C-alpha positions as CSV (number, residue, x, y, z in Angstrom):
1,M,-91.8,-274.8,111.8
2,A,-90.2,-271.7,113.2
3,G,-90.9,-270.9,116.8
4,K,-91.8,-274.4,117.8
5,K,-89.8,-275.5,120.8
6,P,-88.8,-279.2,121.2
7,Q,-90.9,-281.0,123.8
8,R,-89.2,-281.8,127.0
9,R,-89.8,-285.2,128.5
10,K,-90.8,-285.2,132.1
11,K,-88.1,-286.8,134.3
12,A,-89.3,-290.1,135.8
13,E,-89.6,-290.0,139.5
14,P,-86.9,-292.1,141.2
15,K,-88.1,-295.4,142.5
16,V,-86.8,-297.5,145.4
17,E,-86.3,-301.2,144.5
18,G,-85.0,-302.3,147.9
19,V,-83.1,-301.3,150.9
20,L,-79.7,-302.6,152.0
21,G,-78.7,-302.5,155.7
22,V,-75.0,-303.0,156.6
23,G,-73.7,-303.6,160.1
24,L,-70.0,-302.8,160.5
25,D,-69.4,-303.8,164.1
26,G,-69.2,-307.6,163.7
27,T,-65.9,-308.9,164.9
28,D,-66.8,-312.5,165.9
29,G,-66.3,-314.0,162.4
30,H,-69.9,-314.9,161.8
31,T,-71.5,-314.1,158.5
32,R,-75.0,-312.7,159.1
33,V,-77.4,-312.2,156.2
34,T,-81.2,-311.7,156.5
35,R,-83.5,-311.1,153.5
36,T,-87.0,-309.8,153.4
37,E,-89.0,-308.9,150.3
38,E,-87.9,-305.3,150.6
39,M,-84.6,-305.5,152.4
40,V,-81.3,-307.3,152.6
41,V,-79.4,-306.9,156.0
42,V,-75.8,-308.0,156.2
43,G,-73.1,-308.1,158.8
44,G,-73.0,-306.5,162.2
45,S,-72.6,-308.0,165.7
46,A,-75.3,-310.3,166.9
47,E,-77.0,-307.4,168.7
48,T,-76.7,-305.0,165.7
49,H,-78.0,-307.6,163.3
50,E,-80.9,-308.4,165.5
51,R,-81.8,-304.7,165.6
52,M,-81.5,-304.4,161.8
53,Q,-83.8,-307.5,161.5
54,E,-86.4,-305.8,163.8
55,T,-86.2,-302.7,161.6
56,A,-86.7,-304.7,158.4
57,I,-89.8,-306.5,159.9
58,R,-91.3,-303.2,161.1
59,F,-90.6,-301.6,157.8
60,S,-92.3,-304.4,155.9
61,E,-95.3,-304.4,158.3
62,N,-95.8,-300.6,157.9
63,L,-95.6,-300.8,154.1
64,E,-98.1,-303.6,154.1
65,K,-100.5,-301.5,156.3
66,R,-100.4,-298.9,153.5
67,G,-101.3,-301.6,151.0
68,K,-98.1,-301.0,148.9
69,K,-95.1,-302.7,147.6
70,I,-91.8,-300.9,148.0
71,Q,-91.7,-300.1,144.3
72,E,-95.1,-298.4,144.6
73,A,-94.1,-296.1,147.4
74,S,-92.4,-292.7,146.8
75,V,-88.8,-292.2,147.8
76,R,-90.0,-289.8,150.6
77,E,-92.5,-292.4,151.8
78,V,-89.8,-295.1,152.0
79,I,-87.5,-292.8,153.9
80,D,-90.2,-291.9,156.4
81,L,-91.2,-295.5,156.9
82,L,-87.6,-296.6,157.3
83,R,-87.0,-293.8,159.8
84,E,-90.1,-294.8,161.8
85,A,-89.0,-298.4,161.8
86,I,-85.5,-297.5,163.0
87,E,-86.9,-295.4,165.9
88,K,-89.2,-298.2,167.1
89,S,-86.3,-300.7,166.9
90,K,-84.1,-298.8,169.3
């Protein structure tokens, strides 16, 4: 079988399984953890954690509006939705 090149497999597109938010400004000794279907948010001061919670909620709502689960969205789509949710939570 001279001249026949081995077939190359297409690389699988990366998938996002979830998002982790970490707040690093918590100094009051409280352990803060919030989970949604798509995100886990840990740490931070009360104010930071609340802002991260708002972001998680907005992200989930926007994903739902598109009729998708996080695993069905492209990496670019997840990044864009997350960026949008962060901007609205400020």
